[in-house]
KESE-20641 format. One record per atom (N, C-alpha, C): y, z, x; residue in one letter. Coordinates in pm, whole numbers, padded with zeros to 5 digits, always signed. Example, Ala and Ser with C-alpha at 12.3 -4.5 7.8 and 13.67 -1.06 7.14 Angstrom:
<atoms>
-00569+00780+01319a
-00450+00780+01230a
-00330+00780+01320a
-00225+00708+01285s
-00106+00714+01367s
+00003+00787+01290s
</atoms>
This chain:
<atoms>
+09465+05388+10883x
+09581+05404+10794x
+09541+05490+10673x
+09624+05589+10644x
+09596+05676+10531x
+09623+05603+10399x
+09567+05661+10290x
+09588+05601+10158x
+09738+05600+10121x
+09807+05705+10159x
+09950+05712+10131x
+10027+05601+10204x
+09988+05577+10328x
+10052+05470+10405x
+10020+05334+10346x
+09894+05316+10299x
+09856+05191+10236x
+09937+05165+10110x
+09955+05270+10030x
+10033+05257+09908x
+10178+05221+09939x
+10234+05285+10043x
+10371+05258+10082x
+10387+05113+10128x
+10289+05066+10207x
+10294+04927+10254x
+10282+04829+10138x
+10195+04862+10042x
+10176+04774+09927x
+10302+04768+09841x
+10369+04884+09822x
+10492+04886+09743x
+10601+04804+09811x
+10607+04814+09945x
+10705+04737+10021x
+10678+04588+10007x
+10549+04550+10020x
+10512+04410+10006x
+10540+04361+09864x
+10512+04446+09767x
+10536+04409+09628x
+10684+04381+09604x
+10771+04465+09659x
+10915+04442+09645x
+10955+04310+09710x
+10899+04282+09826x
+10930+04157+09895x
+10887+04036+09812x
+10767+04043+09753x
+10719+03933+09671x
+10806+03913+09547x
+10847+04024+09486x
+10935+04012+09370x
+11068+03949+09407x
+11120+03992+09521x
+11247+03938+09567x
+11234+03789+09601x
+11124+03752+09665x
+11101+03612+09697x
+11091+03527+09570x
+11022+03580+09471x
+11008+03509+09344x
+11145+03491+09278x
+11229+03595+09285x
+11363+03586+09226x
+11444+03475+09289x
+11442+03468+09422x
+11518+03365+09490x
+11459+03226+09466x
+11328+03215+09462x
+11265+03085+09434x
+11302+03036+09295x
+11315+03128+09202x
+11357+03090+09067x
+11500+03038+09067x
+11589+03107+09138x
+11728+03062+09146x
+11737+02925+09212x
+11655+02903+09314x
+11655+02773+09383x
+11607+02663+09288x
+11495+02686+09222x
+11438+02582+09134x
+11529+02552+09016x
+11603+02651+08970x
+11695+02631+08857x
+11835+02590+08903x
+11848+02569+09035x
+11976+02528+09093x
+12090+02621+09052x
+12065+02750+09065x
+12160+02853+09026x
+12223+02925+09145x
+12206+02870+09265x
+12267+02932+09382x
+12418+02906+09381x
+12492+02994+09444x
+12638+02987+09442x
+12692+02950+09580x
+12778+02849+09584x
+12846+02812+09709x
+12972+02895+09723x
+12988+02958+09840x
+13103+03045+09867x
+13183+02984+09983x
+13313+02959+09964x
+13395+02906+10073x
+13394+03002+10192x
+13384+02944+10313x
+13363+03027+10431x
+13439+02974+10551x
+13477+03065+10639x
+13533+03031+10769x
+13441+03086+10878x
+13439+03017+10991x
+13357+03068+11103x
+13434+03055+11234x
+13425+03158+11315x
+13476+03154+11452x
+13356+03166+11546x
+13342+03070+11636x
+13232+03069+11732x
+13289+03079+11873x
+13249+03181+11945x
+13293+03204+12083x
+13168+03210+12171x
+13163+03125+12273x
+13047+03132+12362x
+13090+03114+12507x
+12998+03148+12596x
+13023+03138+12740x
+12996+02996+12785x
+13093+02936+12851x
+13081+02798+12897x
+12972+02786+13004x
+12882+02688+12986x
+12778+02654+13085x
+12684+02770+13116x
+12658+02855+13017x
+12569+02969+13042x
+12426+02924+13069x
+12384+02812+13009x
+12250+02760+13034x
+12230+02729+13181x
+12336+02675+13243x
+12327+02647+13386x
+12313+02774+13469x
+12381+02881+13426x
+12368+03008+13497x
+12226+03062+13487x
+12166+03048+13368x
+12027+03092+13351x
+11933+03007+13436x
+11959+02877+13441x
+11875+02789+13522x
+11881+02828+13669x
+12001+02865+13715x
+12016+02909+13854x
+11939+03038+13881x
+11915+03115+13776x
+11835+03238+13789x
+11688+03209+13760x
+11653+03079+13753x
+11516+03036+13727x
+11464+03090+13594x
+11555+03110+13498x
+11521+03159+13364x
+11447+03293+13368x
+11471+03366+13475x
+11410+03498+13491x
+11517+03603+13460x
+11493+03683+13357x
+11596+03776+13312x
+11620+03890+13410x
+11517+03929+13485x
+11539+04031+13588x
+11633+03977+13695x
+11613+03850+13734x
+11702+03786+13831x
+11842+03771+13772x
+11847+03730+13644x
+11976+03715+13577x
+12053+03847+13576x
+11980+03955+13555x
+12043+04087+13555x
+12099+04120+13693x
+12021+04090+13797x
+12067+04115+13934x
+12190+04033+13967x
+12200+03913+13906x
+12315+03825+13932x
+12436+03859+13845x
+12423+03959+13761x
+12536+04004+13680x
+12552+03932+13548x
+12453+03851+13507x
+12466+03775+13383x
+12459+03865+13260x
+12380+03971+13266x
+12375+04062+13151x
+12503+04143+13139x
+12562+04173+13252x
+12692+04241+13250x
+12797+04148+13188x
+12789+04019+13223x
+12879+03919+13165x
+12861+03911+13014x
+12736+03906+12968x
+12708+03901+12825x
+12765+04023+12754x
+12743+04140+12812x
+12790+04263+12750x
+12941+04266+12738x
+13010+04216+12840x
+13156+04216+12836x
+13208+04120+12729x
+13154+03997+12727x
+13198+03899+12629x
+13168+03947+12488x
+13048+04002+12469x
+13011+04054+12338x
+13109+04163+12294x
+13145+04251+12387x
+13234+04361+12352x
+13370+04315+12304x
+13421+04205+12361x
+13552+04153+12321x
+13542+04059+12201x
+13447+03964+12206x
+13437+03863+12101x
+13391+03922+11969x
+13314+04030+11975x
+13265+04093+11852x
+13342+04221+11820x
+13460+04235+11877x
+13540+04355+11853x
+13573+04368+11705x
+13553+04485+11650x
+13579+04508+11507x
+13705+04592+11484x
+13791+04598+11585x
+13915+04673+11570x
+14001+04620+11456x
+13996+04487+11437x
+14060+04429+11320x
+13959+04333+11256x
+13867+04389+11183x
+13766+04310+11113x
+13798+04313+10964x
+13758+04208+10894x
+13779+04205+10749x
+13668+04275+10675x
+13603+04367+10744x
+13509+04465+10689x
+13409+04407+10590x
+13435+04425+10459x
+13333+04394+10360x
+13310+04245+10339x
+13394+04157+10399x
+13372+04014+10379x
+13340+03939+10508x
+13334+04010+10620x
+13301+03945+10747x
+13168+03996+10800x
+13091+03905+10859x
+12969+03942+10931x
+12974+03878+11069x
+12929+03953+11168x
+12933+03908+11307x
+12790+03897+11358x
+12755+03779+11408x
+12619+03752+11456x
+12623+03717+11604x
+12546+03789+11684x
+12538+03763+11828x
+12413+03680+11855x
+12431+03563+11916x
+12320+03472+11946x
+12323+03440+12095x
+12241+03510+12173x
+12236+03489+12318x
+12376+03500+12378x
+12435+03388+12422x
+12565+03395+12489x
+12681+03364+12395x
+12655+03359+12264x
+12761+03327+12169x
+12776+03434+12063x
+12896+03439+12005x
+12926+03531+11895x
+12985+03450+11780x
+12923+03459+11663x
+12973+03390+11544x
+13028+03493+11447x
+13148+03467+11396x
+13211+03555+11299x
+13236+03474+11172x
+13170+03511+11063x
+13181+03438+10937x
+13257+03522+10835x
+13350+03458+10763x
+13434+03525+10664x
+13423+03452+10531x
+13406+03526+10424x
+13412+03469+10289x
+13557+03458+10244x
+13589+03347+10176x
+13724+03328+10122x
+13731+03352+09973x
+13624+03400+09916x
+13621+03431+09773x
+13584+03578+09756x
+13679+03662+09709x
+13815+03628+09663x
+13908+03596+09780x
+14022+03531+09751x
+14114+03491+09857x
+14165+03609+09939x
+14206+03580+10061x
+14261+03681+10152x
+14414+03668+10149x
+14485+03777+10156x
+14631+03771+10165x
+14670+03697+10293x
+14766+03605+10289x
+14804+03528+10408x
+14839+03615+10528x
+14907+03727+10505x
+14944+03815+10616x
+14820+03875+10682x
+14722+03912+10601x
+14597+03967+10655x
+14522+03860+10734x
+14515+03739+10679x
+14451+03628+10752x
+14521+03603+10885x
+14655+03604+10883x
+14731+03581+11005x
+14707+03690+11108x
+14702+03815+11064x
+14674+03926+11156x
+14534+03912+11217x
+14439+03875+11133x
+14302+03858+11180x
+14296+03744+11284x
+14361+03632+11253x
+14361+03518+11345x
+14433+03553+11475x
+14545+03622+11465x
+14618+03663+11585x
+14531+03751+11673x
+14455+03841+11611x
+14365+03929+11685x
+14257+03850+11758x
+14198+03749+11690x
+14097+03665+11754x
+14153+03590+11874x
+14271+03532+11857x
+14331+03454+11965x
+14373+03544+12082x
+14419+03664+12051x
+14455+03758+12158x
+14332+03797+12239x
+14220+03822+12172x
+14098+03857+12244x
+14046+03738+12325x
+14063+03617+12274x
+14029+03498+12353x
+14109+03498+12483x
+14239+03523+12472x
+14327+03524+12590x
+14282+03631+12690x
+14249+03748+12640x
+14203+03856+12729x
+14075+03815+12802x
+13981+03757+12726x
+13855+03714+12787x
+13878+03610+12895x
+13961+03511+12864x
+13987+03404+12962x
+14047+03462+13089x
+14146+03547+13075x
+14210+03605+13192x
+14116+03688+13277x
+14028+03764+13212x
+13933+03848+13284x
+13824+03766+13354x
+13773+03664+13284x
+13661+03587+13338x
+13701+03489+13447x
+13828+03448+13447x
+13872+03351+13548x
+13852+03403+13689x
+13866+03534+13706x
+13853+03592+13841x
+13713+03575+13898x
+13614+03564+13808x
+13476+03545+13855x
+13428+03401+13837x
+13518+03312+13801x
+13483+03172+13785x
+13409+03142+13655x
+13410+03235+13561x
+13343+03214+13432x
+13446+03167+13328x
+13394+03115+13217x
+13484+03062+13114x
+13418+03074+12977x
+13502+03064+12873x
+13452+03067+12735x
+13512+02951+12658x
+13468+02936+12533x
+13529+02843+12439x
+13535+02911+12303x
+13638+02881+12226x
+13652+02938+12091x
+13675+02824+11992x
+13594+02819+11888x
+13603+02716+11785x
+13618+02782+11649x
+13716+02735+11571x
+13735+02781+11434x
+13706+02664+11340x
+13617+02686+11243x
+13578+02579+11151x
+13566+02633+11010x
+13568+02543+10913x
+13560+02583+10773x
+13452+02509+10698x
+13412+02565+10585x
+13310+02502+10501x
+13268+02594+10389x
+13138+02599+10364x
+13082+02684+10261x
+12957+02752+10312x
+12914+02854+10241x
+12784+02913+10268x
+12710+02930+10137x
+12579+02932+10143x
+12498+02950+10023x
+12374+03032+10058x
+12363+03147+09996x
+12247+03233+10018x
+12129+03182+09935x
+12013+03168+09999x
+11895+03116+09929x
+11774+03207+09942x
+11792+03325+10002x
+11680+03417+10019x
+11728+03558+10047x
+11634+03650+10048x
+11664+03790+10076x
+11712+03805+10221x
+11801+03900+10243x
+11853+03921+10378x
+11753+03991+10470x
+11678+04086+10416x
+11590+04166+10500x
+11452+04178+10436x
+11350+04154+10516x
+11212+04180+10476x
+11147+04252+10594x
+11020+04297+10581x
+10959+04371+10692x
+10962+04298+10826x
+10962+04164+10825x
+10955+04090+10951x
+11072+03995+10973x
+11156+03977+10873x
+11260+03875+10882x
+11397+03936+10858x
+11492+03901+10946x
+11632+03936+10923x
+11708+03805+10902x
+11763+03788+10784x
+11823+03661+10745x
+11959+03689+10679x
+12064+03719+10758x
+12193+03760+10701x
+12249+03655+10606x
+12295+03699+10491x
+12342+03608+10387x
+12451+03514+10438x
+12543+03567+10518x
+12657+03486+10563x
+12617+03369+10652x
+12493+03369+10703x
+12451+03262+10795x
+12328+03186+10746x
+12284+03210+10625x
+12163+03142+10578x
+12181+02991+10571x
+12285+02944+10506x
+12323+02803+10509x
+12473+02799+10508x
+12530+02787+10628x
+12674+02799+10645x
+12726+02673+10715x
+12794+02587+10639x
+12842+02462+10699x
+12960+02484+10792x
+13034+02594+10775x
+13141+02626+10869x
+13082+02656+11007x
+12976+02736+11009x
+12907+02767+11134x
+12850+02640+11196x
+12790+02553+11114x
+12733+02429+11165x
+12841+02341+11228x
+12955+02331+11162x
+13064+02248+11217x
+13118+02305+11347x
+13133+02437+11354x
+13181+02499+11477x
+13086+02469+11593x
+12956+02473+11566x
+12858+02447+11672x
+12862+02301+11715x
+12881+02207+11619x
+12890+02065+11653x
+13009+02041+11744x
+13124+02100+11709x
+13244+02084+11793x
+13218+02142+11932x
+13155+02258+11938x
+13128+02324+12065x
+13044+02237+12158x
+12955+02154+12101x
+12867+02070+12182x
+12935+01943+12233x
+13056+01916+12186x
+13124+01793+12226x
+13169+01798+12372x
+13156+01686+12441x
+13199+01678+12580x
+13351+01684+12592x
+13421+01661+12481x
+13568+01662+12485x
+13626+01803+12474x
+13542+01899+12442x
+13587+02037+12430x
+13593+02100+12569x
+13710+02145+12607x
+13731+02200+12741x
+13707+02350+12743x
+13673+02397+12860x
+13653+02541+12875x
+13787+02613+12860x
+13777+02738+12817x
+13891+02829+12805x
+13997+02784+12703x
+13961+02694+12611x
+14056+02651+12510x
+14009+02690+12370x
+14102+02687+12276x
+14074+02719+12136x
+14093+02593+12052x
+13998+02568+11964x
+14004+02449+11878x
+13991+02489+11731x
+14075+02428+11648x
+14065+02447+11503x
+14016+02316+11441x
+13904+02324+11373x
+13848+02206+11304x
+13917+02193+11169x
+13944+02068+11128x
+14030+02044+11012x
+13981+02110+10883x
+13849+02125+10868x
+13798+02189+10747x
+13833+02338+10741x
+13868+02397+10853x
+13918+02535+10852x
+14047+02542+10771x
+14133+02443+10792x
+14259+02435+10719x
+14233+02400+10572x
+14146+02302+10549x
+14119+02258+10412x
+14059+02370+10328x
+13965+02445+10384x
+13900+02553+10310x
+14001+02661+10270x
+14089+02696+10363x
+14190+02798+10333x
+14286+02748+10225x
+14333+02624+10238x
+14429+02572+10142x
+14370+02558+10002x
+14242+02529+09996x
+14178+02516+09865x
+14167+02650+09794x
+14145+02756+09870x
+14123+02888+09811x
+14247+02977+09811x
+14346+02944+09892x
+14459+03034+09911x
+14593+02966+09887x
+14597+02877+09792x
+14723+02818+09744x
+14803+02752+09857x
+14733+02669+09935x
+14799+02589+10039x
+14885+02673+10133x
+14824+02775+10191x
+14901+02864+10278x
+14897+02822+10425x
+14839+02704+10455x
+14843+02651+10592x
+14909+02514+10587x
+15012+02496+10669x
+15081+02367+10678x
+15068+02313+10820x
+15056+02180+10830x
+15048+02115+10961x
+15171+02027+10978x
+15246+02050+11084x
+15361+01967+11118x
+15323+01883+11239x
+15309+01754+11218x
+15260+01666+11324x
+15375+01596+11396x
+15356+01580+11526x
+15449+01503+11608x
+15365+01425+11709x
+15307+01314+11659x
+15212+01240+11741x
+15084+01319+11751x
+15036+01337+11875x
+14912+01414+11896x
+14940+01564+11906x
+15068+01602+11900x
+15106+01743+11910x
+15163+01790+11777x
+15189+01920+11768x
+15250+01970+11647x
+15231+02119+11629x
+15245+02163+11503x
+15232+02304+11470x
+15138+02323+11351x
+15066+02433+11355x
+14987+02479+11240x
+15050+02611+11197x
+15098+02615+11073x
+15174+02730+11025x
+15098+02804+10916x
+15080+02935+10933x
+15026+03020+10827x
+15145+03068+10745x
+15143+03039+10614x
+15257+03066+10527x
+15224+03175+10426x
+15325+03255+10392x
+15308+03357+10290x
+15441+03393+10228x
+15451+03387+10096x
+15575+03421+10024x
+15695+03343+10074x
+15671+03216+10105x
+15782+03131+10149x
+15822+03148+10293x
+15751+03231+10369x
+15783+03255+10509x
+15671+03206+10600x
+15708+03172+10723x
+15607+03141+10825x
+15556+03274+10880x
+15431+03306+10850x
+15373+03433+10893x
+15325+03424+11038x
+15263+03310+11073x
+15214+03293+11209x
+15222+03146+11247x
+15303+03110+11348x
+15312+02971+11394x
+15223+02949+11518x
+15143+02843+11513x
+15056+02805+11623x
+15092+02664+11670x
+15096+02644+11799x
+15122+02510+11855x
+14992+02447+11900x
+14978+02317+11877x
+14864+02244+11932x
+14914+02128+12017x
+14841+02094+12123x
+14884+01989+12215x
+14794+01866+12214x
+14695+01866+12124x
+14610+01748+12110x
+14537+01755+11977x
+14508+01637+11923x
+14431+01625+11799x
+14342+01503+11814x
+14211+01521+11791x
+14120+01410+11814x
+13993+01425+11731x
+13919+01317+11710x
+13793+01325+11635x
+13677+01366+11726x
+13588+01444+11672x
+13462+01478+11740x
+13350+01415+11659x
+13265+01339+11726x
+13156+01269+11658x
+13024+01340+11684x
+12952+01367+11576x
+12818+01422+11589x
+12728+01312+11642x
+12673+01330+11761x
+12594+01225+11826x
+12473+01182+11744x
+12423+01272+11659x
+12305+01237+11580x
+12340+01154+11458x
+12465+01166+11410x
+12507+01095+11289x
+12641+01030+11319x
+12638+00903+11357x
+12757+00835+11408x
+12870+00826+11308x
+12837+00835+11178x
+12942+00825+11077x
+13001+00961+11039x
+12959+01066+11110x
+13007+01200+11079x
+13105+01244+11188x
+13234+01242+11155x
+13336+01281+11251x
+13413+01402+11201x
+13443+01491+11292x
+13524+01609+11262x
+13655+01597+11339x
+13766+01630+11274x
+13896+01626+11340x
+13929+01767+11390x
+13967+01777+11517x
+13999+01909+11573x
+14138+01910+11635x
+14201+02027+11629x
+14330+02052+11691x
+14307+02147+11810x
+14362+02110+11926x
+14351+02198+12043x
+14476+02284+12052x
+14460+02414+12033x
+14575+02504+12034x
+14628+02523+12176x
+14761+02541+12184x
+14822+02562+12315x
+14901+02692+12324x
+14964+02735+12212x
+15045+02856+12215x
+15042+02927+12080x
+15059+03057+12085x
+15088+03136+11967x
+15235+03175+11977x
+15314+03133+11879x
+15457+03159+11884x
+15492+03294+11822x
+15617+03336+11843x
+15665+03462+11788x
+15667+03456+11636x
+15628+03567+11573x
+15630+03577+11428x
+15730+03684+11386x
+15812+03653+11284x
+15909+03750+11234x
+15846+03844+11132x
+15717+03819+11099x
+15647+03898+10998x
+15546+03993+11060x
+15468+03943+11157x
+15363+04025+11217x
+15419+04107+11333x
+15408+04237+11325x
+15456+04323+11433x
+15378+04299+11561x
+15247+04267+11547x
+15163+04246+11665x
+15195+04116+11736x
+15274+04030+11671x
+15300+03898+11729x
+15443+03884+11780x
+15503+03995+11824x
+15640+03991+11874x
+15651+03901+11996x
+15550+03903+12082x
+15554+03826+12205x
+15465+03703+12194x
+15520+03584+12216x
+15437+03463+12215x
+15345+03462+12336x
+15235+03390+12328x
+15147+03379+12444x
+15079+03243+12447x
+15038+03206+12568x
+14980+03074+12591x
+14828+03078+12574x
+14773+02964+12532x
+14627+02948+12522x
+14580+02833+12610x
+14652+02805+12717x
+14624+02685+12798x
+14569+02716+12936x
+14510+02835+12956x
+14450+02866+13087x
+14339+02767+13117x
+14331+02724+13242x
+14221+02634+13285x
+14128+02707+13380x
</atoms>
């Protein structure tokens, strides 16, 4: 290594140490900031079993079309055609895609509704396409907070701020692991609603009718996007018996008089 390269490496290391010291100071002084967050988690149902059938050999998995499956799901689930750009980050983890959104500053209800409609439409497309090959997905929407406690990038570590400590992501994953979560369905965890209402002036309303009902995105006194759900139930974290999450299982996206993209209602109940 040349002297110039050594100096460059030392300067890089020096910056990393300074950055680490800065974050450690913020942690010790309890000066980190909690940011309200939403997360959408989409993953391939029973993908571990598919890998096991390939004997956990990626060359075999490729021959069986599993990498083609991953590429297709990634292309739809991580589509950025309608992304919230500067406040959303998308993380691909093996067979799953996590999309995290900051709610500070608040999002306009119409923009949130368009974003949600886009996610649900892509879920529908994925389900319809994968059914022909016997594959399936699941989509979970959850809410919470995130808190950055370290630098995002160092020479050896990639640690995206939106996922460093994100309770919305954690809740979505807990729901996803529940045996009550069915393939090819969409679930909204109650904290998704609570987080939005806390930051966006109660722009989500729930109309209950027993275990069924509607989840309404509201803006300027109008229903921007109406969603139907056909079940509501608690999900228990098996590791912590006193920790239960309430989830709504969506069944339909209804017609919206506000969103041009939502002229036609569609079902979310493919099996």
